[in-house]
N, C-alpha and C positions, 0 to 999 in steps of 0.2 A: 063229496064224502057222505056216505050214508049214515043213518042213525047209529047202527051197531059199531061202526068204526069210530065215530065221535065219542061214544061211551067208553070204548076201550082206551082211547087217547086220554080222556079226562081221568080215568082210573089210574093209568100209568103216571100221569103228571102229578096227581095228588099223592101217590105213593112216594114219588121222588121228593116232593116237597116235605112230606112227613118225615122221611128219613133224614133229610137235611136239617130239619128243625131239631130232631132227636139228637143228631150228631153235634149240632151247635150247642144244644142244652148240656150235653155231657161234657163238652170241652169247657164251657163256662163254669160248670160246677167244679171241674178239676182245677181250673185256674184259681177260683175263689178259695178252695180248700188248701191249695199250696201257699196262698198268700197269708193265711191265718197262722200266727205264731202263738201257740198256747202259753208260752212262757211269759209273754207280754200282754196277753189278753186280760184286760181288767174286768173283773166280775163284781166288784163292789166299789162304791164311791159314796162317802158320807162326810158331811162337814159339821163342825162344832158338836162333837159327840161327848157325852158324859155317861159312862156305863159302870155299874157295879157288878163284878163277877163273883161267882160262888163256886166252891168246890166241896163235894160231899154234903151239900145243904148248908154250908157255912159261908158267910161273907168273907172272901179272901182279899180282894183288892178292888180299887176303883181307879179308872183312868179317864183322863180328860185330854182331848186333842182337837186341834182345828180341822184336821183332815185325816181320813182313813181311805186307803186304796187297797182293795183285795185282789189277789190273783189265785183263785181256787183251782184253776185248771193247770197250773204249773206243776212240774215234777215234784217240787218241794213247795207245796201251797203255803202262802204267806200273806201277811198284811203289812203294809208300809205306812209309816207315820212321818211323812217328809217335812211337815211343818212343826214337828216337836211333839212332846208328850209329857204328861205329869201322871205318875202312878203313886197311889196311896195304898199302903198295905195295912191290914187290920189285925188286931188281936182279939181273941175270945168272941168272935162273931159279933162284934159291936162296931158300928160306924163311929162311935165316940172314942174308941180305943185304937189309936193309930200307932203302929210299930215303927214305920219308916215311910219316907216319901222319896221319890226319884223324879228328877227333871232332866230332860235331854233335848238337844236340838233335833235329833233324828232317832227313830227306832224302827225295828222290824221284828215281827213275831212269826216264827215258823210253826204253823198250826199242828202238824203231825208230830213234830219233836217237842212241842211245848217249850220252845226256847226263845227268849227275848234277847235282842242285841240292841244296846243303846250307844249312840255315838255323839261326839261333838259337845263339849262343855257339859259333861255329865256330873250332876250333883246329887248326892244322897245324904239325907239327914235322918238319923236314927232317934227313936223316942228318948233315949237317955242322953242325947246331946252329941253323940259321935257323928262327925261329918266326913264325907268322902268326896274327893274331886279327882276326876280322871277324864280321859278322852274316849274310852271304850269300856263297856261293861256288859257282862252276860248274866242272865238270870234263867236258870234251868228249873222249870216248874215240876219236872219229874223227880229230880234229885233234891229239890228244895235248896239249891245252892246258888249263891251269887259270887261271881269271880271276875277277875281282870288279868290280862297278860301284859299290860303296858304300865307305864309310870303312873303312880297314884300318890295323892296326898291325903292323909287321914288326920283329922283334928280331933283330939280326945282330951278334954279338960285343958290343962296347960301344956300339953304335949302335941307336937306335930311330927308325924311319921312320914318319911319319904321312902317309897318302896317301889320295886318293879314286880308288880303282880301280887294278888292276894286272893283269899277265898274265905267265905263266911256262910252261915246259914241265912235263909231268906229273911229272918227277923233281924239280921245284922247284930247278933249278940256274941256269937262264938267266932273269933277271927283267927286267921293264920296268915302271916306275911311270908312271901316267897323269897324276897331278897330285899332286906332293909338297907337303904342307902344312907340314912341319917335320921337323927331325932333332934328336934329343937324344942326348948322350953321357953315359955313366955308368960307374962302376966296379962290377964284379960284386959284390964284397964289400959295398960301401956300399949297393948296391941291395937285396941280400938282407936286410941288417940293417934297412934302412929299412922294407922290406915287413913284416918280422916285428914291428917296433915298432908299425907302423900297425895290424896285425891284432890285436895285444894290446890297444891302446887302444880299437879298435872293439868288441872283445868285452866290454871292461869297461864301456863307456858305452852299449852297444846299448839297454839297457832305459830309458835316460833320454832317448832321442832321439824326438821326435814330429814328424810331417809335417803 
């Protein structure tokens, strides 16, 4: 084999190898892109966060959570709070003036819709003493409304309201009940004593109860 033939052979071989590498690279890129699911692609991960949020230059609320997971690439971008959350709402742009607090075992915030959803042992306490207990709650920051579509218990003074769904302003001052199931009246002292006695009996007999 002369020098010219050898050169032509090497050029052809290198061209073939280059094409193979390019083809393999394209196939690899295609496989990787197909495997990525943007709906489940986590873009944020933060632990033990404590943040004060503002709207229109005014302090609106403060939230504390052990864990935030963000999904900014999803069709409906959101942040998840799988280990629970505590939200404190403010009045008059003052950190010393709290209008209400919310605690839940789980929450999700849809960023584009400005919609919060809290689940699992949701408790809300309003500045004037009104308390809410439910399993699911929504807070729409666009309409400034808080609402629920499931069973709720609202404690107000010496009254306990049992209802199926309610709606209120985000300061929890103006309420409307969708379907009231019952109202109970009680004396604060009697209620506290009764609760303490029931807790003591439950603690004593817990080991003897079988399901």
